[in-house]
VOBA-939170 format. One record per residue (C-alpha): residue number from 1; residue in one letter; chain; x, y, z. Coordinates in steps of 0.1 Angstrom, whole numbers, plus 5000, padded with zeros to 4 digits. Layout:
VOBA-939170
NUM/a/A/X/Y/Z $
...
end
This chain:
VOBA-939170
1/m/A/9381/1955/9460 $
2/n/A/9386/1979/9433 $
3/g/A/9402/1971/9400 $
4/a/A/9414/1994/9374 $
5/l/A/9421/2028/9389 $
6/h/A/9444/2045/9364 $
7/s/A/9443/2052/9327 $
8/q/A/9480/2048/9324 $
9/p/A/9495/2013/9324 $
10/l/A/9504/1998/9357 $
11/w/A/9519/1965/9344 $
12/g/A/9531/1952/9312 $
13/a/A/9536/1915/9305 $
14/a/A/9574/1917/9305 $
15/e/A/9573/1934/9341 $
16/a/A/9548/1913/9357 $
17/l/A/9569/1882/9346 $
18/a/A/9601/1898/9360 $
19/a/A/9583/1907/9392 $
20/t/A/9569/1873/9399 $
21/g/A/9592/1849/9380 $
22/g/A/9563/1834/9363 $
23/q/A/9559/1817/9330 $
24/a/A/9536/1832/9302 $
25/t/A/9512/1810/9283 $
26/t/A/9510/1834/9253 $
27/d/A/9534/1858/9236 $
28/a/A/9510/1888/9238 $
29/d/A/9524/1920/9252 $
30/w/A/9494/1930/9272 $
31/h/A/9493/1960/9295 $
32/a/A/9472/1962/9327 $
33/t/A/9457/1995/9341 $
34/g/A/9446/1980/9374 $
35/v/A/9451/1949/9395 $
36/s/A/9423/1929/9412 $
37/i/A/9418/1899/9435 $
38/d/A/9381/1899/9433 $
39/s/A/9366/1888/9399 $
40/r/A/9332/1905/9407 $
41/h/A/9349/1938/9407 $
42/c/A/9371/1933/9377 $
43/t/A/9369/1961/9351 $
44/s/A/9385/1964/9316 $
45/g/A/9423/1965/9318 $
46/d/A/9428/1947/9350 $
47/l/A/9454/1922/9359 $
48/f/A/9435/1894/9379 $
49/i/A/9453/1873/9408 $
50/a/A/9437/1841/9414 $
51/l/A/9443/1837/9452 $
52/a/A/9432/1807/9471 $
53/g/A/9415/1813/9505 $
54/p/A/9399/1791/9531 $
55/n/A/9365/1795/9515 $
56/f/A/9371/1801/9479 $
57/d/A/9396/1795/9450 $
58/g/A/9402/1824/9426 $
59/h/A/9410/1799/9399 $
60/d/A/9373/1791/9398 $
61/y/A/9367/1826/9387 $
62/v/A/9395/1833/9362 $
63/a/A/9370/1831/9333 $
64/a/A/9347/1854/9349 $
65/a/A/9375/1879/9356 $
66/l/A/9386/1878/9318 $
67/g/A/9350/1882/9309 $
68/r/A/9347/1913/9326 $
69/g/A/9377/1928/9308 $
70/a/A/9408/1916/9326 $
71/v/A/9437/1915/9301 $
72/a/A/9456/1887/9320 $
73/a/A/9455/1865/9352 $
74/i/A/9482/1853/9375 $
75/v/A/9475/1816/9385 $
76/a/A/9494/1786/9400 $
77/r/A/9476/1763/9377 $
78/r/A/9457/1766/9344 $
79/p/A/9421/1767/9353 $
80/d/A/9397/1744/9334 $
81/n/A/9374/1775/9327 $
82/a/A/9402/1796/9309 $
83/a/A/9402/1798/9272 $
84/p/A/9432/1782/9254 $
85/d/A/9444/1818/9242 $
86/a/A/9441/1833/9277 $
87/n/A/9469/1854/9288 $
88/l/A/9481/1836/9319 $
89/v/A/9512/1840/9342 $
90/v/A/9518/1808/9359 $
91/v/A/9536/1809/9392 $
92/d/A/9543/1786/9422 $
93/d/A/9520/1805/9445 $
94/t/A/9497/1833/9437 $
95/a/A/9498/1849/9472 $
96/t/A/9536/1851/9469 $
97/a/A/9531/1866/9436 $
98/l/A/9510/1893/9450 $
99/d/A/9537/1900/9475 $
100/d/A/9563/1901/9446 $
101/l/A/9542/1926/9425 $
102/g/A/9538/1947/9456 $
103/r/A/9577/1947/9464 $
104/f/A/9585/1953/9427 $
105/a/A/9561/1984/9427 $
106/r/A/9576/1998/9458 $
107/n/A/9612/1994/9445 $
108/r/A/9605/2010/9411 $
109/t/A/9589/2043/9424 $
110/g/A/9607/2072/9439 $
111/a/A/9578/2080/9461 $
112/q/A/9583/2089/9498 $
113/v/A/9561/2063/9517 $
114/v/A/9541/2067/9550 $
115/a/A/9526/2037/9567 $
116/v/A/9499/2043/9594 $
117/t/A/9487/2019/9621 $
118/g/A/9472/2021/9655 $
119/s/A/9444/2007/9678 $
120/v/A/9423/2035/9667 $
121/g/A/9422/2062/9639 $
122/k/A/9444/2047/9615 $
123/t/A/9418/2049/9585 $
124/s/A/9408/2084/9591 $
125/t/A/9445/2094/9597 $
126/k/A/9455/2078/9564 $
127/e/A/9427/2093/9545 $
128/g/A/9436/2128/9561 $
129/l/A/9472/2124/9552 $
130/a/A/9465/2114/9517 $
131/h/A/9442/2144/9512 $
132/a/A/9469/2169/9526 $
133/l/A/9498/2152/9505 $
134/s/A/9478/2155/9473 $
135/v/A/9481/2191/9473 $
136/f/A/9518/2187/9467 $
137/g/A/9518/2161/9441 $
138/s/A/9505/2127/9428 $
139/t/A/9494/2107/9459 $
140/h/A/9487/2069/9461 $
141/a/A/9469/2056/9491 $
142/t/A/9453/2025/9505 $
143/s/A/9416/2021/9492 $
144/g/A/9394/2018/9520 $
145/n/A/9408/1994/9547 $
146/l/A/9429/1970/9525 $
147/n/A/9453/1968/9553 $
148/n/A/9459/1930/9557 $
149/q/A/9482/1904/9543 $
150/w/A/9464/1907/9509 $
151/g/A/9453/1943/9510 $
152/v/A/9487/1959/9516 $
153/p/A/9506/1942/9487 $
154/l/A/9475/1948/9465 $
155/s/A/9477/1985/9473 $
156/l/A/9514/1985/9466 $
157/a/A/9509/1969/9432 $
158/r/A/9483/1994/9423 $
159/m/A/9507/2022/9431 $
160/p/A/9517/2042/9398 $
161/r/A/9555/2044/9394 $
162/a/A/9553/2082/9392 $
163/s/A/9536/2087/9424 $
164/r/A/9553/2113/9445 $
165/y/A/9537/2100/9479 $
166/g/A/9523/2068/9491 $
167/v/A/9503/2063/9522 $
168/f/A/9496/2027/9534 $
169/e/A/9474/2016/9563 $
170/l/A/9488/1986/9581 $
171/g/A/9464/1965/9603 $
172/m/A/9469/1936/9624 $
173/n/A/9450/1915/9650 $
174/h/A/9478/1888/9658 $
175/a/A/9515/1893/9667 $
176/g/A/9539/1890/9637 $
177/e/A/9516/1902/9611 $
178/l/A/9529/1939/9607 $
179/t/A/9566/1930/9603 $
180/p/A/9562/1915/9567 $
181/l/A/9538/1943/9557 $
182/s/A/9564/1969/9570 $
183/r/A/9592/1952/9551 $
184/l/A/9571/1952/9519 $
185/t/A/9561/1989/9523 $
186/r/A/9596/2001/9536 $
187/p/A/9580/2033/9551 $
188/d/A/9602/2065/9553 $
189/v/A/9577/2076/9578 $
190/a/A/9556/2055/9604 $
191/i/A/9526/2067/9624 $
192/i/A/9513/2050/9653 $
193/t/A/9480/2068/9662 $
194/t/A/9475/2053/9697 $
195/i/A/9476/2020/9716 $
196/a/A/9442/2009/9733 $
197/a/A/9423/1978/9742 $
198/a/A/9413/1961/9707 $
199/h/A/9417/1925/9695 $
200/l/A/9421/1915/9732 $
201/e/A/9408/1882/9721 $
202/f/A/9443/1875/9703 $
203/f/A/9465/1893/9729 $
204/d/A/9472/1887/9766 $
205/s/A/9474/1924/9773 $
206/v/A/9475/1959/9760 $
207/g/A/9514/1958/9763 $
208/a/A/9513/1928/9740 $
209/i/A/9494/1950/9714 $
210/a/A/9520/1977/9719 $
211/e/A/9546/1954/9710 $
212/a/A/9528/1941/9680 $
213/k/A/9522/1976/9667 $
214/a/A/9560/1985/9670 $
215/e/A/9566/1959/9643 $
216/i/A/9557/1988/9620 $
217/f/A/9593/1998/9624 $
218/a/A/9608/1965/9610 $
219/g/A/9610/1979/9573 $
220/m/A/9624/2012/9582 $
221/s/A/9658/2026/9576 $
222/p/A/9677/2048/9602 $
223/a/A/9669/2077/9581 $
224/g/A/9631/2072/9588 $
225/t/A/9608/2090/9613 $
226/a/A/9585/2074/9639 $
227/i/A/9555/2096/9649 $
228/l/A/9540/2084/9680 $
229/n/A/9512/2096/9705 $
230/r/A/9529/2113/9733 $
231/d/A/9498/2112/9755 $
232/n/A/9497/2073/9754 $
233/p/A/9510/2054/9782 $
234/w/A/9529/2032/9757 $
235/f/A/9549/2061/9742 $
236/a/A/9582/2051/9759 $
237/t/A/9578/2015/9749 $
238/l/A/9572/2024/9711 $
239/a/A/9600/2050/9710 $
240/e/A/9624/2023/9725 $
241/a/A/9614/1999/9699 $
242/a/A/9620/2026/9672 $
243/w/A/9654/2034/9684 $
244/a/A/9662/1996/9687 $
245/q/A/9656/1994/9651 $
246/g/A/9680/2022/9646 $
247/i/A/9655/2049/9637 $
248/e/A/9670/2082/9650 $
249/t/A/9640/2106/9647 $
250/v/A/9611/2100/9670 $
251/i/A/9584/2126/9671 $
252/g/A/9557/2127/9698 $
253/f/A/9523/2144/9692 $
254/g/A/9495/2153/9717 $
255/e/A/9487/2174/9746 $
256/h/A/9516/2164/9767 $
257/a/A/9540/2191/9777 $
258/e/A/9569/2172/9761 $
259/a/A/9552/2166/9727 $
260/n/A/9571/2179/9697 $
261/v/A/9538/2186/9680 $
262/r/A/9515/2199/9706 $
263/l/A/9478/2205/9707 $
264/e/A/9471/2238/9725 $
265/r/A/9436/2247/9716 $
266/y/A/9405/2227/9707 $
267/q/A/9373/2244/9700 $
268/p/A/9341/2227/9686 $
269/t/A/9324/2247/9660 $
270/p/A/9290/2239/9641 $
271/e/A/9309/2230/9610 $
272/g/A/9336/2208/9630 $
273/c/A/9365/2223/9652 $
274/d/A/9392/2250/9653 $
275/v/A/9425/2238/9662 $
276/g/A/9456/2256/9676 $
277/a/A/9491/2238/9676 $
278/v/A/9526/2241/9679 $
279/i/A/9543/2222/9649 $
280/a/A/9581/2225/9639 $
281/g/A/9582/2256/9661 $
282/q/A/9554/2272/9643 $
283/n/A/9520/2284/9659 $
284/l/A/9494/2271/9636 $
285/r/A/9456/2278/9636 $
286/y/A/9434/2257/9613 $
287/r/A/9400/2242/9609 $
288/l/A/9387/2207/9606 $
289/a/A/9354/2197/9591 $
290/m/A/9349/2172/9617 $
291/r/A/9343/2171/9655 $
292/g/A/9362/2156/9683 $
293/r/A/9395/2161/9702 $
294/h/A/9406/2127/9686 $
295/a/A/9402/2143/9652 $
296/a/A/9422/2172/9663 $
297/l/A/9450/2150/9677 $
298/n/A/9452/2128/9646 $
299/s/A/9456/2159/9625 $
300/l/A/9488/2166/9645 $
301/a/A/9501/2133/9634 $
302/i/A/9491/2141/9598 $
303/l/A/9509/2175/9600 $
304/a/A/9540/2159/9617 $
305/a/A/9542/2135/9587 $
306/v/A/9540/2162/9562 $
307/d/A/9568/2181/9579 $
308/a/A/9588/2150/9581 $
309/l/A/9584/2147/9543 $
310/g/A/9596/2181/9539 $
311/a/A/9562/2196/9525 $
312/d/A/9546/2228/9537 $
313/i/A/9527/2224/9569 $
314/v/A/9506/2256/9566 $
315/v/A/9494/2245/9530 $
316/a/A/9486/2211/9543 $
317/a/A/9467/2225/9575 $
318/a/A/9446/2246/9551 $
319/a/A/9437/2215/9530 $
320/l/A/9424/2196/9560 $
321/a/A/9397/2221/9562 $
322/t/A/9381/2205/9532 $
323/l/A/9384/2169/9543 $
324/q/A/9350/2152/9551 $
325/p/A/9347/2121/9573 $
326/p/A/9339/2091/9550 $
327/r/A/9308/2068/9554 $
328/g/A/9308/2049/9586 $
329/r/A/9335/2070/9603 $
330/g/A/9318/2099/9618 $
331/q/A/9300/2113/9587 $
332/r/A/9272/2136/9597 $
333/l/A/9237/2132/9579 $
334/d/A/9208/2154/9581 $
335/i/A/9176/2132/9580 $
336/a/A/9140/2141/9574 $
337/g/A/9124/2116/9598 $
338/r/A/9088/2108/9601 $
339/n/A/9088/2126/9634 $
340/g/A/9108/2156/9622 $
341/s/A/9143/2163/9610 $
342/f/A/9172/2150/9630 $
343/a/A/9210/2146/9628 $
344/l/A/9226/2113/9623 $
345/i/A/9264/2107/9630 $
346/d/A/9274/2075/9612 $
347/d/A/9302/2060/9630 $
348/s/A/9290/2026/9622 $
349/y/A/9322/2010/9606 $
350/n/A/9341/1998/9638 $
351/a/A/9343/2002/9675 $
352/s/A/9365/1998/9704 $
353/p/A/9362/2012/9740 $
354/a/A/9386/2040/9731 $
355/s/A/9368/2049/9699 $
356/i/A/9333/2047/9714 $
357/r/A/9345/2071/9741 $
358/a/A/9357/2095/9715 $
359/a/A/9324/2092/9696 $
360/i/A/9306/2100/9728 $
361/e/A/9325/2132/9733 $
362/v/A/9314/2141/9696 $
363/l/A/9279/2134/9705 $
364/a/A/9279/2155/9736 $
365/t/A/9293/2186/9719 $
366/t/A/9270/2184/9688 $
367/p/A/9243/2209/9691 $
368/a/A/9208/2196/9692 $
369/g/A/9178/2213/9679 $
370/r/A/9151/2229/9702 $
371/d/A/9138/2202/9725 $
372/g/A/9161/2178/9707 $
373/r/A/9180/2150/9727 $
374/r/A/9213/2133/9722 $
375/i/A/9209/2095/9716 $
376/a/A/9235/2068/9715 $
377/v/A/9228/2037/9695 $
378/l/A/9257/2013/9703 $
379/g/A/9265/1978/9690 $
380/d/A/9289/1951/9703 $
381/m/A/9326/1957/9703 $
382/l/A/9340/1925/9690 $
383/e/A/9373/1907/9697 $
384/l/A/9378/1918/9732 $
385/g/A/9382/1885/9746 $
386/p/A/9374/1874/9783 $
387/d/A/9371/1911/9795 $
388/a/A/9344/1919/9769 $
389/s/A/9315/1923/9794 $
390/r/A/9336/1945/9817 $
391/l/A/9347/1967/9789 $
392/h/A/9313/1971/9776 $
393/a/A/9298/1979/9811 $
394/g/A/9327/2004/9817 $
395/l/A/9314/2027/9791 $
396/a/A/9284/2036/9813 $
397/g/A/9304/2062/9831 $
398/a/A/9312/2082/9799 $
399/l/A/9277/2082/9788 $
400/i/A/9265/2095/9822 $
401/d/A/9292/2121/9824 $
402/a/A/9285/2133/9789 $
403/r/A/9247/2137/9799 $
404/i/A/9236/2115/9769 $
405/d/A/9198/2114/9771 $
406/l/A/9191/2079/9758 $
407/v/A/9210/2049/9750 $
408/f/A/9199/2021/9726 $
409/a/A/9220/1989/9726 $
410/a/A/9224/1961/9702 $
411/g/A/9240/1926/9709 $
412/p/A/9247/1903/9739 $
413/n/A/9279/1922/9751 $
414/m/A/9260/1955/9751 $
415/a/A/9235/1942/9773 $
416/h/A/9261/1946/9801 $
417/l/A/9263/1983/9794 $
418/y/A/9226/1986/9792 $
419/d/A/9221/1972/9826 $
420/a/A/9249/1994/9840 $
421/l/A/9229/2025/9829 $
422/p/A/9203/2044/9850 $
423/p/A/9168/2034/9842 $
424/a/A/9161/2069/9826 $
425/m/A/9189/2066/9800 $
426/r/A/9175/2030/9788 $
427/g/A/9158/2035/9754 $
428/g/A/9160/1998/9744 $
429/h/A/9180/1968/9740 $
430/a/A/9179/1939/9713 $
431/t/A/9200/1910/9703 $
432/t/A/9206/1923/9667 $
433/s/A/9206/1959/9650 $
434/a/A/9176/1949/9630 $
435/e/A/9155/1939/9660 $
436/l/A/9165/1971/9677 $
437/l/A/9154/1993/9648 $
438/p/A/9116/1996/9653 $
439/a/A/9118/2007/9690 $
440/l/A/9145/2033/9680 $
441/a/A/9128/2047/9649 $
442/d/A/9096/2054/9671 $
443/r/A/9116/2073/9699 $
444/i/A/9137/2097/9674 $
445/g/A/9121/2131/9673 $
446/a/A/9126/2166/9657 $
447/g/A/9159/2182/9667 $
448/d/A/9176/2150/9680 $
449/v/A/9213/2140/9674 $
450/v/A/9217/2103/9670 $
451/l/A/9251/2085/9671 $
452/v/A/9252/2050/9656 $
453/k/A/9283/2031/9665 $
454/g/A/9296/1995/9668 $
455/s/A/9321/1969/9654 $
456/l/A/9315/1959/9616 $
457/g/A/9302/1925/9627 $
458/s/A/9275/1941/9648 $
459/r/A/9260/1954/9615 $
460/m/A/9252/1988/9628 $
461/a/A/9252/2001/9592 $
462/v/A/9216/1984/9590 $
463/i/A/9203/2010/9613 $
464/v/A/9220/2039/9594 $
465/d/A/9207/2026/9560 $
466/a/A/9172/2024/9575 $
467/l/A/9172/2057/9591 $
468/s/A/9187/2074/9561 $
469/q/A/9158/2062/9540 $
end
């Protein structure tokens, strides 16, 4: 978790005390240029917050944080390892103090704020929106996927007061988690990318997921704007939830005839895709540096948010042409393999049934070299509950329809998919990604296109790292 990100002070001693209601142990007028909750990543100028989790206690690492250059630490008790003259802010509860910092930072800024959630695509949509808005002014966004009960207030606490825009990713895997995060961020605009089967281990149905995602509206005012996937079967449920919150403006995006922001053309290109859309009554044509109909649809949500914020959608659409997918989220790598050069699509960060289907479409439309094949390397999708085996096996039809040449599978759940495939498509199966690697490496040849995807816990990045080397 990143520490100091700005050269200008984010927090002074007096302001941190006012935000948290804490007590200072020194009279020093320190100033922090960053905020950190991980002592290993503290840098000079940080304010360190000693959180206590189920497997660690940040108080044990206060001295280490200060030794790495942190100017002060927020603590619930004076740690034994802290020097007598250490700058400490003593509070009743450090997690509450982190929330207090985030709330104070949100209140002191005049930034327009967008919150993004969804079963699939929230990180890439957040990144794309931050990229587009940065053309118009100082934009602060969630770093990586700091989207939970600690990551959201931390991201808020890191927001410079002079920011013009703030873009925050809100994640959840249980009902009730988004409500406090929305009330902290108080979004002017909320995007729900889509509702799909994810985290079913913790929900009775996809409908329950939709209800939980609708909690993103809890912190919004009637003047806010909700941007929803018009193609999704849960659109009406989400729109009703927004209206129940008093939000007057609901924008639907997608290919649906009634979408306010509508995709009319999607054409894959060697560099990405060309998109044609109707947005705010304008016919737009623009390019994306990534493939996939899902990427084109998410770009509609991005531009709908830009329009809701009053910025120029033509300028924003042009900016999207320079946005590259981050590591693990569809990044393409050209690899000089031992059997010849091949293309690697690194989508290893996370997976759900919907996102794997989208990735299969990308693989199917990515040109292979002469005599090259399209190879899918898939790891287990996690947190799918009792339907996990069925949801894994159910991906076979998408792979067959897309005419994928070979499928390699890692993990006990992906065994159900592997068994559902025709024998000619089976490249190999192993219990772990590391065990799968030797058989996979032997089969990759010149001109192949290789997709690697799986949930983070399935450790498919091990395969990406090995093939990249």
